[in-house]
N, C-alpha and C positions, 0 to 999 in steps of 0.2 A: 273753704267755706265761701259761698257765694253771698255777696252783699246785695241787699235790696235797695234799690235807689228810687226815692220819690222826688218828683220836681214839680213845683207850682209857681209860676212866674219866675222870679229870680231867686226863690228859696229852694234849696235842695236838703233832703234828708236822707242819710245813708244809714240803714240798719244792719250792723255787723254782728249782732247778738248771735249766741248759739241757737236760739229758738226763733230766728228771724223767719225761716222757711215755714215753720209750723203756725207762727203768728199770722203770716201772709195768707196761708190756707184758710185759717179760721176767719180771718176778716173777710175774705172773699165769699165765705159761706154765710156769715152773719149779716153783713151790710145789705144785701137784698132783702132780708127779713124785717128790717127795721122800718117803722112808719115814716112817711115822707117829711113829717114835721120835725123830726129829731135831726138836729144839726150839731155842729161842734160846739156852739154856745151852750146848749142844753147838757151835752156830755161833760163839758167843763164845769157847769154847775153841779152835776151829779157828782163829779169827782171831788170837788171842793167841799160839798155837804158831807160826803161820806168820809173825807179826811177827818172832819170835825167829829163825826160820829165815832170813828175809830179812836181818835184821841180822847175824847169824853168817856168811852168805855175803859180805857186804860187808867185814866185819872180816877173814875169812880170805882175801879176794881180794888183800890186801897181800902175802901169802905166795905165792899162786899164783892166777893170773887165772882158772883153770878153776872156782874157787869162785863166780864171778859166776853160773854156771849155778845154783847152790844158791839164790842170791837170786832168780832167775827162778821156781824152783819154789816159793819161799815166797809170791812175789807171786801166782802162779796160785792157790795154796791160799787166800789171803787173799779171793779174790773171792766165795766163798759167804757170806762174813760180811755182805756187802751186801744179803742178802735180809731186808731190814727188815720185810718183810710177816709174818714169824713173830712178830715182837715186837709189831707193831701189829695 
């Protein structure tokens, strides 16, 4: 398995996951489609907010199982946060 290595200044990120190659291909296709004003800070905020949405859905699902749908929405919103190519 080939590791993907990202370097920025003195920081080095090595991605050795099983899906590293596929992730990099997706990142290379998605990043050019993003508007110029979306940066790593906005993606971090989206990731944090979606984590709270997911957790809230799980907590509220003890009252009504329909809130599990909210957790699914939070999980889907969390996926853009994986575009680490903006940070690196």
